[in-house]
C-alpha positions in Angstrom: -17.7 -4.4 16.2 -14.8 -6.6 17.4 -11.2 -5.3 17.6 -10.3 -7.5 14.6 -13.2 -6.2 12.5 -12.3 -2.6 13.4 -8.7 -3.2 12.5 -9.7 -4.7 9.1 -12.1 -1.8 8.5 -9.3 0.8 9.3 -6.9 -1.1 7.0 -9.4 -0.9 4.1 -10.1 2.7 4.7 -6.3 3.4 4.6 -5.9 1.3 1.4 -8.9 3.1 -0.2 -7.5 6.5 0.8 -4.1 5.5 -0.6 -5.5 4.4 -3.9 -7.5 7.6 -4.2 -4.2 9.5 -4.3 -3.3 7.9 -7.6 -3.9 9.5 -10.9 -5.6 7.5 -13.7 -2.1 7.0 -15.4 -0.7 5.8 -12.1 -3.6 3.3 -11.6 -2.8 2.0 -15.1 0.9 1.7 -14.1 0.1 -0.2 -11.0 -2.2 -2.5 -13.0 0.6 -3.1 -15.4 3.0 -3.8 -12.6 0.7 -6.5 -11.3 1.4 -8.5 -14.4 5.2 -8.4 -13.9 6.9 -11.6 -12.7 8.8 -9.8 -10.0 10.3 -6.5 -8.8 13.9 -5.7 -9.4 16.4 -6.3 -6.6 16.3 -3.3 -4.3 13.1 -1.8 -5.6 10.9 -0.1 -3.1 7.2 -1.1 -2.8 4.2 -1.3 -0.5 2.3 -4.5 0.1 -1.3 -3.3 -0.1 -2.3 -6.3 2.0 0.1 -5.4 4.8 0.4 -1.6 4.8 1.4 -1.6 8.5 4.8 -2.9 7.3 5.5 0.4 5.5 7.9 0.7 2.6 9.6 -2.6 1.8 12.6 -3.3 -0.4 12.4 -6.1 -2.9 14.9 -9.0 -2.6 14.3 -9.5 -6.3 12.7 -12.9 -5.9 9.2 -14.1 -4.8 7.6 -10.7 -4.3 3.8 -11.4 -4.5 2.9 -9.0 -7.3 -0.9 -9.1 -6.9 -0.9 -6.8 -3.9 2.2 -4.7 -4.6 2.3 -0.9 -5.2 5.8 -0.4 -6.7 7.4 3.1 -6.1 8.3 3.2 -9.8 4.5 3.0 -10.8 3.7 6.4 -9.3 5.2 9.9 -9.4 7.5 11.2 -6.7 4.8 13.6 -5.5 2.2 10.8 -5.2 4.7 8.6 -3.4 5.4 11.4 -0.9 1.6 11.8 -0.3 1.3 8.1 0.3 4.1 8.1 2.9 2.4 11.0 4.7 -0.9 9.1 4.7 0.8 6.0 6.1 2.5 8.1 8.8 -0.8 9.7 9.9 -2.0 8.0 13.1 -5.3 6.2 12.7 -7.8 6.0 15.5 -7.5 2.9 17.7 -10.5 0.7 17.9 -12.7 1.2 21.0 -13.3 -1.8 23.3 -16.7 -2.2 24.9 -16.6 -3.5 28.4 
């Protein structure tokens, strides 16, 4: 596998691991949030397409809602677990020479 393929694979594994932390109610909340027009100014969220950016704060305009996990959609306990998961170092891809 190429470095790019490994990085993409690791990103999907992390995203999948993150989503497995959500309860059924939280999954429903996230799905409902995707239909919102935008996040409120100052609202914390994760961009599921760019998890490496960590927690982001909404400017209140033009936040792409389709890939957003708003903090308000999950419990404080789940949000804490997500932050721990994101802070956990992931293996670096191996390069064949």
